[in-house]
LONU-727845 format. One record per atom (N, C-alpha, C, CB): x negated, y, z negated. Coordinates in steps of 0.001 Angstrom, whole numbers, plus 524288, in hexadecimal, padded with zeros to 5 digits. Glycine has a CB too. Layout:
! LONU-727845
XYZ...
END
This chain:
! LONU-727845
93CD45D1E13D9159404A5D3983D4E293FE95D9723D43C93EF65D0D43CFB9944075DBAA3D274944295E13D3D18A944285E24C3CBC2948E75E3B73D41F9416E5E67E3CA499412C5E7D83C4C69467D5E93D3C29893D735EC503C3F294A2A5EAC63C5F694F5D5EC2D3C427952B75E7613C322952045EFAE3C81A950DE5E2D63C497953C85DE063C3D1950F25DABC3BFCC954775DAFD3C905952A55DB053BB0694FE05D8503B6E3951EE5D2BF3B658950675DB473B1B394F7D5CFD53B2DB950D55CA673B1DD951915C9A83AC0594C945C6A73B405953D85C5473AA94953FF5C3903A52994F225C03A3A456959335C0713A3D894AE35C2CF3A2C7945D05C0323A29E945B35BBA339ECE9419B5C40F3A130948235BC5039A37947FE5B8273964694ACD5B3433983394A765BA0A3912794F745B3F939A899524F5AF6B39C8A94F7E5AD083A12B957E35B0EF39E1A94D655B05A3A49494A6F5AE593A908945D65AB093A71C948775B2E83AC81943255ACDE3A32393EB45A9F53A110940675A49839F2093C155AD0439CA39451A5A45239CDE9470B59F5639ADB948C059BB439F3A94B915A03F3972294BE159D9B3A2EE94E2059A1E3A6DB94A61598FD3AB5D9531E59C733A8FA9464E59C283ABFA942C759B583B06693FC35963F3AFF693EFE59FDB3B0D593F995940A3AB5393D0458EFE3AABB93FD158AAB3ADA393C9B58D963A50D944D458B8E3AEE0947D4587AA3B1C3945425865C3B6F994D635899A3B2A99435258A593B99F94171589703BEEB93CC658CCF3C061945C458A603C2B893CF4591EF3BF14938B4595533C0C793368593A83BEB3939C859AD03BF219333C591D73B9C992E3E590293B79792C4E58B313BA3692EBD58F4D3B1B692FE0587C03BBA592E51582FF3BE7092BCA584713C3A19331557F5C3BF5A92E62587F93C68792C31589A73CB8A926F958C6B3CABD9300958D473CE6A926A558FA73C6B2921CE5928B3C5BB91D4558EDC3C48F9228A5965F3C13491E4358AD23C16991A19587173C02891844584343C50991BFA583293BC0A91BF2582DB3C87791A705805B3CD5F91745584123D0BD91F4457E7D3D05B918D2589063D0C5915FE58CEE3D3DA9108158DC43D1C2918F45921A3D3E290FEF58DB23CCA290AC558E5D3CA499070D589F33CBC190B3F58EB13C4639093D585543CCD1905F0580F83CE759036D581FF3D3C29091E57BF03CEA8905BF585853D6E090378586EB3DBEC8FFCE58B8E3DB88907BB588183DFD08FE9E58D243D6B78FB61591CA3D5EB8F6B0590873D2788FE9F596393D3788F2AE58DF43D49E8EE0158CF23D1778EB46592123D0098EA335894F3D4708E9C85928C3CB248E747597503C93A8E23E595EC3C6638EAFE59A663C5938DE3B599283C7138D93A598483C4788D96459A253BED28D4D559B0E3C76A8DCE959DC53BDA08DD6E59FAC3B8498DBB15A5403B77D8DA7359C4A3B4C38D9535A7993BB868D7735ACFA3BAF18DA235B0C43BEB38D1955AD2B3BBCB8DE765AF093C1088E10B5B2443C4F38E46E5B68C3C2828E45B5AEDC3C87C8E5555BA993C59C8E9485BE7D3C4648EE2C5BCF23C7668E76A5C4313C5D18F25F5BBC63C4918F7155B98A3C6EB8FBA55BD593C6778F8795B4493C44C8FE885BDE93CAAB9036B5C0DC3CAAC907F85BD093CA4E903E45C4553CFA990B565BDC23C676910455BAE53C62E914785BEA83C8229117B5B8D93C068915F75BE123CD0F9197A5C1BE3CFAC91F265C0473CE9C9186A5C1D93D59B921965C3393CB17926CB5C1E33C93F926545BE6B3C48292A035BF323CD8B923F35C0783C06E922755BD393BBEA927115BBC53B87A91E6D5C00A3B8A792B8B5BE663B9219300F5BD153B5F492EE95BD843B027931E75B7A83B738930B85B9BF3AD2D930285B9EA3A77F92AB35B8833A5A0934055B64C3A507927475B6E53A926921D75B5F73A7C1920625B0573A6AF9208F5B90C3A32E924045ACA53A746922C95A72F3A61391E915A5143A9B5927B55A3CC3A67B91F125A62D3AEC191B245A4473B27E9162D5A7833B21291D465A4773B824916B15AC7F3B0DE912215AFDE3B01990E9B5ADA33ABD9913D55B57A3AEAD910FA5AB8F3A7C590DED5A9313A38890AE25A4703A579911885A79D39EFD90D3F5A14E3A8DF90A8759CC73AB0E905F059E7D3AE7190E4F599673AE43906BF5A2A63B16C902745A4B93B49A8FE065A6B73B1249046D5A9243B82D8FF645A9693ACE78FB645AB653A9568F8325A6F13A6F88FDEC5AEA43A4FC8FAC35A2973A5C88F7FA59E123A3B38F3FA59BF43A7918FBD2599CC3A23D8F51A59C993ACA08F1BE59A5E3B0AE8ED3459DF03B2398F4F6599263B5748ED3E5A2CB3B0488E8E55A65B3B1888E6BD5A8BF3AC7D8EAB85AAC33B5608E4635A57E3A9208E2845A7763A4108DE415AB983A4948E07D5A2FC3A0D08DB785AB973A8FF8D7585AF7F3A9DF8D90E5B3A83ADD08D2525ACD13ABCB8DDEF5B3663AF548E00A5B7223B30D8E4525BA643B0878E2215B4543B7E48E8285BBEC3B3A98EC6C5BF153B1948F1245BE903B5298EAC45C4E83B1058F5CA5BF673B2E58FAA65BF123B5D48FD915C43F3B57E8FE135BA8F3B3C88FF425C6153B9FC902EA5CA7A3BA43908495C84E3BB94901235CEA43BE6A90BFC5C90A3B80F9115B5C7973B92A9146C5CC6F3BAB7913E45C4E23B468917405CC183BF0191A275D09E3C10091FE25CF273C1A8917D35D28E3C648923545D2813BFA5928EB5D1B13C05B92B9F5D6FE3C05892B325CE103BC0592FEE5D7603C33A932CA5DC4D3C392936F55DCE43BF61935465DCC73C8D8938955D8823BCFA93CDB5D8B33B92B93ACE5DA4B3B3CF93FA35D35E3B8D593CCB5DE8E3B18C93AC85E0633AC8293B0C5DC523A82D93DBC5E51F3AAD693F555D94E3A7D493FC15D5773A3A193BC35D1183A442945405D32F3A37893AA25CF9D3A923936AB5CB9E3AA18931415CD993A886936B15C9FB3AFE4930165D26E3A9EE92B025D4B83A88992A655D4E93A2A092A705DA453AAE092E745D6AC39FEB92E385D6FF39A3E92D875D19E397CD933225D9983981E9307A5CDC5399BA930245C87C3979B92AC05C6303988B934555C4F839A06928AB5C6C639D4C9238A5C49639E9D91F3A5C72B39B61922685C5443A47E91F885CC4539ABF91B925CEF33979891BA45CD08391FD91C6E5D4D9397BA920515CC5538FDE920D05CA7E38A7D91ECD5C4ED389EC9267F5CACC388B391FEF5C1A038DCE91E665BC2638D889188D5BB5A38E4A921575B90E391919162B5BE913918D910C25BD9D3932590CC25C0FC390539103F5BE79398DD90E4D5C57B38E7190A905C8DC38BCF905EA5CA2638F49908B15C651386CF9013B5C93938D4C8FC7D5CA75390388FAC75C61C393EC8F8255CBA338C7D8FDD35C1EF394398FC4F5BD98397A88FCE45BF0939D688FF985B8C139672900175C30039E94900E75C4B33A3FE902895CA6B3A3EE9051E5C1403A6D3901C35CCFF3A854903935D25D3A8FC908A95D23C3AC0D8FF635D5D13ABCF90CE25D42B3A9BD912015D40A3AC36913545D9883AE23916415D1FC3A85A914955D9E33B335915AD5DEE53B5AF91B4F5DEFB3B7A8911CE5DFEF3BA3891DFC5E3423B6D1923385E4013B8E1922F25E6AF3BE2A926935E7303B513923505E39D3C256922DF5E5B53C79E926665E2B13CB5991D2C5E5813C980928415E5693CF5E92ABD5E2D43D3C79266B5E07A3D71E92E395E6B53D703927015DB9D3D8BA922C75D8FB3DB889218D5DB763E0D2924295D3523DC509254E5DE143E347924045E0853E84E920FF5E5953E780929015E1973EB789207E5E7563E29F91D495EBDD3E155918D75EA443DDAC920A65F0313DED0917285E56D3DE2D913445E3273DAAE90E435E6633DA89912075DD963DC5890C625E7733D5C9907AF5EA993D518904AC5E87C3D06A9090E5F07F3D456901355E4B93D15F8FE1F5E2653CD358F9555E5BD3CBF38FC715DCDF3CEBB8F75A5E5703C7298F2935E84E3C5D38EDCB5E66B3C8CF8F18A5E7E03C0108EDF45E18E3CAC38E9935DF433CDA68EBA95DAE23D1128E53F5DD323C9DD8E8E65D9973D5508EACF5D57A3D8CC8EAE15D0253D6158E76A5D5373DDB98EECA5CD0A3D7558EF425C7CF3D51B8EC605C3D13D8788F5095C6453D48F8EA725BFC13D5EC8E8305BB4E3D8C28EC825B7B13DAB98E4595B83E3D53B8F0BF5B7723D7C08F5115B3EC3D8F98FA335B6B13D7DE8F4AB5AEC63D5C88FDEA5B62C3DB69903455B7EC3DA69906C05B31B3DA24905395BBD43DEBF909955B2A53D5DC90D145AE3E3D4D39128F5B0623D42390B525AB143CFE5916715AD963D61A91BD35AF513D53191F7E5AAA93D56991D795B37E3D93F9231C5AA8E3D1B7926F75A65B3D17992C645A8B33D0C1925B05A27C3CCF992FF85A7633D44F935865A8C63D3D6936835AEA03D391937C95A63E3CF13933AF5B19A3D6CF934495B74E3D6BB935465B9AE3DC1392F865B9C03D46C9325E5B8183E0069326B5BAEF3E503937CE5BB2B3E78D92EA25B86E3E8C193B355B7693E67F940605B78D3E8F1943C45BBFA3E6E9943215B2703E816942315BE893E2A69450E5C3033E0A39435A5C8183E33D944585C3693DAC893FC55C7D03E6E293DAE5CC7D3E97793F615CC6E3EF2E937915CCBE3E901942495D05E3F0D5944465D0853F62E93FE45D11F3FA2E948295D4F53F6C793C3B5D4923F9229384C5D6063FD09933605D2BA3FC61936F15DBE23FC9C9334C5CE253FED392EBB5CAC93FE6892A0F5CCEE40164930075C5654005A92AFD5CFF54057B926995D25B40840923935D5EC40490928875D57540D12926575D95E401D3923C85DCE83FE249216C5D9EF3F98C927A95E0FC3FC26924115D5CB3F7C7922105D29D3F37A91CC65D0443F4CE925ED5CE483F21F91C605CDE33F969917885CB333FAC7913225CF0C3FBDF918615C7B23FF82914635D3A63FDF0910605D7BB3FE9490E4B5D9603F93F912A15DC8C4018B911CC5DA243F570910225DBB03F03490CCE5D77A3EDA2914DF5DCE23ECCE90E475D2893EE5F90B365CE443EC22905D15CDF93EEAC90E1A5C90A3ECCA905A75CE6D3F3D79009E5CE283F6978FD055D28C3F4C99016F5CE753FC928FF365D7113F3FA8FC345DB993F2218FA035DAAB3ECA78FFA25E0873F2248FC985D7613E99E8FB3B5D6AD3E4218F7C05D1F63E31F900195D62D3E0F78F68C5CEFF3E73C8F3365CA5D3E6B78EE085CB683E9718F5EC5C5673E90B8E9C75C9EF3E6EA8E4A55CABD3E9548E4265C75F3EE408E0325C96D3E5678E0B45C8F03F1B58DFD65C5F23F67B8DE225C0683F51E8DBB75C8A03F9FB8E0B95BC973F75E8DF945B7233F62E8E2B15B4FC3F19E8D9E95B6893F5128E5AD5B8623EEF88E8F45B6A23EAA88EDB75B3AA3EC9E8EAA95BB453E75B8F05A5B0F73E9138F4925AD683EA978F9EA5AF433E8BC8F3845A8013E8728FDCD5ADE83EBD2903465AE833EA57905B25A91B3EA119064B5B2183EE47908135A7DD3E5A390AFA5A2FF3E4EA910355A4733E290907F059EFE3E158914685A3663E564919815A53A3E39991DD75A1813E53991A9B5AAAD3E5B7922285A1E03E257926DF59EF43E3A092B915A2453E20A926F45997D3E0D492F965A2273E53F934605A4FE3E40A938ED5A2353E6A6934085AACC3E5DC93D975A4613E62A942095A2313E8E3941795A2F33EEBD947155A4A63E6F3942CA59EDF3F1C19423E59F1C3F7679476959E743FA3893E7D59B053F9379472B59E6B3FF4D94BC759E2F402A894F52599984011A94A2159DB1408719544559AC24001295801596CE3FE6F95887596313F8949568B591C1400B3955935993D3F59C95581598A13EFEF95AF15997A3ED889519759C743ED8795CAF595D73EA61961BD595B53E7A296629597F63EAF89615E598BC3E27B96642596953EFF196A3C598B33F37B96FC6597983F19496984596733F8EE970CC592C83EFF3976195915A3EE69977E8594843E9B39766758B853ED3197482595313E5D59760A598283E1359769259DEF3E277972135975E3DCD19734C59FF43E5E8973C15A5723E771978DB5A6683EA6496F105A7133EAD597A875A29F3ED7E97F8C5A3293F032984115A34D3EC4D9805359EA53F418983A45A0383E82E9879A5A0593E411987A75A5AE3E16D9869959C033E001983125A7BC3E02F982B45ACD53DDA9984FD5B11E3E12597CFE5AE143DC50983F15B0CD3E6359862C5B49E3E9D998C245B43B3E9FE983EB5B3CE3EF5F98E1A5AF613E9C0993C65AE9B3E9BF996385B1163E4E89951D5A8BB3E9F9993BF5B03D3E065995C45B28C3DB929957B5B87F3DBD1992B35B0823D6CE9913A5BA8A3DE11990995C03A3DE74994CF5C2BB3E1D598B3D5C18B3E0A99972E5BFB13E54799B535C1BA3E8999A0BF5C14A3E63B99B405BEF83EDAD9A1155BF103E1909A6215BE593DEFD9A70F5C2A73DAF39A6695B8ED3DC5E9ABFF5C34C3D97E9AD4A5C6F33D53C9AC995C4353CFFE9B2FE5C90F3D5CE9AAE85C6F63CBFC9AA3A5CCA73CBBE9A4C35CE8F3CD189AB955CE853C66E9A1A95CB6E3CFF099C295CCAD3D0CA99B215CFC33D5C89990E5C7C13D0EB99E665CF0F3D9C899D195D0D33DF0F99BBC5D6923DF5F9A18B5CFBD3E2A599E815D9DD3DC8099D9F5DF853DCF7998095E1133DB6E9A1895E27A3D98D9958C5DDFE3D8249904E5DF543D63D98C075DDB93DA1898F545DCB93D0F698D6F5DAB93DE1B989935D8D43E1D698A005DB863E72898A295D2FF3E28398CFC5DFCB3E77A98DD35E2723EC78988B75E4243EF01991525E7273EBB4985135E6233EBF0980105E8043EE0D97B7A5E4CD3EC2197F395EDB43EC9B97C875E0193EA35978695DCD83E7E8974E05DA963EC2397ACF5D8683E4A496FDD5DAC23EB3396C0C5D8A83EEE4969B75D3AF3ECAB967B35DCB43F017969DD5CF813EFAF967875CA993EDF0961B45CB6C3ED00968735C62C3F20195FC05C9EC3E86B95A7C5CB863E6E19561E5C7D63E88895A4E5CC1F3E12C957655C3783EAF3953675BF843EBE59517D5BF913F190955855BA243EA8594D025BD433F24E94AB85BC913F7829488C5B7063F7B09464F5C0CB3F8B394BC65B3623F98794A295ADEE3F9E69480D5AD023FF6994ED05AA1F3F8A0943105ADBF400079409A5ADC84052F93F2F5A84D4070893BBE5B12E4051893E635A7BF40C2093C7C5A2D940E55936985A28440DC593E125A259414189348959DD240E3F92EE059D1B40E1492C4059FCA412B592D825974640E0892EB559F874174B92C6D5A1D341BFB92C155A7C341B8892F9F5A050420CB9304A5AA3A419C69303A5AFEA4192A92C4A5B19641509935AB5B1EC417B992BF25AE97410D6928505AFEA40C9F922AE5AF8640E739292E5AC57407EA9216E5AB6D4115191C215AAD84135E91ABD5AF67416F391B945A5A34165391E665B0F341A4B91D665B55341DD691C865BA6841AD4921F45B5FA421AA91F905BB42416C191EFD5C005413A4919D95C014410AB923875C09040FD59183F5BB9D40E97913405BB5640BD390EB75BC8D40F89912855B5E34095890EE05BA584142C90AB45BB67417F790AA95C1234199090B595B7EE41CD290F4F5C35D41A5B90FA25C8E141BD390D7D5CC6A417839154D5CA5C41D0F90DE65CAB04129A90BE05CDBA40E34905FC5CD3340D9090E8B5CC12409399038E5C9924108C8FDE65C8F9410598FBF55C3F340E008FBAD5CD4540D708FF805C07240C638FDD65BB8240A108FC305B79940E40902395B934406B78F88B5B42940CD68F6C65AFE1410228F7E85AAB140D738F0E45B0684115E8F6E75A670410458F79B5A12540E248FD015A08B40BAA8F35159FEA40A13900E25A26F40E6A9063B5A29740C5E908E459D4C40D099096F5A6E240F2090B4E59B6A408E490E92596B74091B913A2597D64063190BAF591DB406B591804596D0408BB91D285979C40651920A3592F54078491FBB59CC040847923B459139403B59275158CE7404A392BCD58D1F400BA9247558799404469304A58B0040271934E958AAC3FF289353B585563FC86939DA58BB5402619377A5854F3F7D1937C25807F3F4B693CFB580473F1D693322580303F0C39409657CDD3F3629458F57C5D3F094944A457A513EB0994952578B13F3919471057CF03E7219467457B593E1B294B9E57BE03DEC09423157E9B3DF0594F7D5787B3DFC795478578D23DCF4953B0577DB3D7239586B574E33DF2C956C857A873D3F595646579E33CE4E95B7957AFB3CB9D951FF57D863CC2295C0D578BF3C6ED9607C579C63C38695E6357C123BE75963C0574B43C27D95F7D581073BD6295D5E583723B8A795FA2581063B3BA95E6B589493B8B095C8F580E93AFB095E3C57EA53AAB6962A9581CE3A851959A457E553A6E69621A586FC3A86A9662558A883A6729682B58D8A3AB29963F758E5B3A20996BF958B433ADE096DBA58D6C3B2DE96FA8592FE3B260971FC58A123B522972CB593FD3AE61975095993A3ADDD970D059D593AD02978F15995D3A95A96D5059C6B3A94B9692C5A0393A836965A15A0E23ACF1965F259E883A371964A059C9C3AFAF9611559CE33B426963615A0293B88795FD35976D3B6269683259F073BA1396A5C5A1EF3BE8296B6C5A79A3BD0996F6759F583C07696CDF5A8923B82196DDF5ADF93B67F968D35B11F3B67D970695AE1B3B10A964815AEBC3B4D895F985B1853B43895C5A5B19A3B93195C7C5AF1E3AFE395CFB5ADA43BC83959A15AD273C12495CC85ADC03C630956CC5A7DB3C11B9603B5AA1E3C741962D75A9F73CC5E966985AE813CD42965C65A4E93CCF0969665B0153C92796D605B4243C9BA96BC25B95B3C756972675B2573C746966D35B9D63C5D3965315BE7E3C2F09665E5C3873C5DF95F6C5BE353C1C09658B5C39C3CAF29667B5C8663CDEE96C2F5C8F53CF839630D5C87F3D2C496F235C4A13CFB4974C35C50F3D093977645C7E03CC0A977315BFA13D1539752E5C7553C763977A85C99D3C2CA976815CF723C22E975E35C6BD3BDF5972845D15F3C4E69710D5D6E03C462975935DAAC3C54496CC35D81B3C828978A05DA193C98797CB05DDFE3CA809818B5DD603C72297E3D5DDCA3D012981FC5D91B3C43D986BC5D8033C147986945DA753BBDE9878E5D2293C0CF98B095DC523B9F398B3F5DDF93B47698A8E5D9393B0EC990805E0CE3B33B988DA5DA1B3AC32987805D5DD3A89F98BF95D1FC3A7ED985F15D8143A358990D45D3EF3A7BA995395D0763A6A09967D5CCC73AB24999FA5D3A83A5519944D5CDBC3AFCB9954E5CA4A3B43E990C35C6983B5749967F5CD863B90298C865C71A3B2B3987F45C3EC3B3FD988B25BE2B3B28D9832A5C6103B13898A805BD193ADE298B725B7A43AC6C98FBC5B52A3AFC198CEB5B7493A6A6994105B7E33B0D9997F55B5973B459995D75B46C3B9CF99C945B9313B4C9992475B7A43BBC698FEB5B69B3C0E398CC55B18A3C0AE98C635BB3B3C29C9899B5B0F23BCA0986855AC2D3BBFA98A1C5A7743BB67982DF5ACA23B73298E325A7FA3B849991DE5A3AC3B776994415A1DB3BCA5996375A5563B3A8995F05A5963BFD79987E5A4203C4BA994AC5A1873C87E99AF05A8EB3C74A98FE25A3843C8B998BF45A1303CC2D98AB359B9B3CA82986F25A4823CC3398A1459AB63C56F988E9595743C38198D7E591C23C46498787595A13BDB09924B593C03C3DB996E0590813C4C49970958E9C3CA6F99BE15938A3C371995D25921C3CE16995D8590AC3D39E9914858D153D4FA995A8595903D70498CE858DAB3D22C9883D58A903D35B988C8584EC3D1989837C58CFB3D0CD98BFF583F13CDAD98CC257EA23CBD0988C457CFD3C7C098C9657AF13D04C989D8578873C55A9868E576813C12D98534570CB3C25B98955577053BBC79803A56F593C27397BB7572963C10E97A48576673C5699770756F213BFC8977FE57ABB3C3D39763D57EA53C7919712457CD63CA0A9758B5840B3C4E89710D57C903CF3296C4057B513D21296AD75800C3D56596CEF576463D58E96640582203D485964505869F3D7779605C584B63DB7E961CF58AC83D3C296195585A03E06695E39583B63E4A7959E1587A93E5B896178582B73E9B6955FC5878E3E2599519658B253E2FE94E3B589893E7A194E4558B553DE0094C2458D823EA4C9484658CBE3EE74943BB590613ED3D94AA658DDC3F41593F1A58E263EC9693A87591483EB2893750592803F0039372458E683E70C935A55975A3F0649321E599223F48692CA5599863F245933E959E7F3F6D8929285962F3F412923C15961E3F2439204E5991D3F606921C8590803F1A691C5D59BC83F3E0918AF59E7F3F74C9134159EA63F4CC91A9F5A41A3F87890F5C59DCD3F811909EE59E8B3F68D907415A19D3FAE19071E599313F589903865A4F03F95C900D85A82B3FD378FBD95AA4B3FACD904695ACB23FF288F86E5AC433FE178F37E5AE9D3FC6D8F3565B4363FE608EEB25AB713FE7E8F1DF5B7CA3FB008F1B35BD573FC728ECE45BE913FFC58F1B75C0C93F783
END
């Protein structure tokens, strides 16, 4: 994520319970903790998962890192002294001390340069420390993204997308494993997991999550019409064919 691309942190915090929190809780089950670790939450968002991590390390500490100013502000307000929240781009990660564990949920696909990301993470984890992460993977919401691209090519929207760069990186498990090893990680395991879902509040979810970067180049008066047209083409009920990329590794 880029610091210049902010989010609606309050709405994200509300709608993320539809799916991101479910995935995060499942991911936490793969992360046994003794309770005294220093944990990095890489891409902490609004801080909901950061709070769960803090609960699991009562004798340790959590650093939550996010590039979006509204997310950093929201997480700091929500967590207070329970965690240290830092506003940083993950490829320029600079923690005050090495982490024992790096955790990340639903973030890495927003970063184009996974090579630089994994080097930064490896640098920030102590030797023998663990990485446990999940993000969007190859094939993630392909059908809905094709609809969004179709709408972006129509009037009155097309002129605003002339130089627009797709912001996601939905990598394969094989490429991700190779990049993690090249960054210095060992015991690497990566796999894809199809997870189709229908959000409870479809409009708020796609506006805040799926289409958030599509709306960046549009003037305010065209943002709701863009969402309306995409949802109309997607049909009701909206089914989002999510594909999760899981990864575990040791630094």
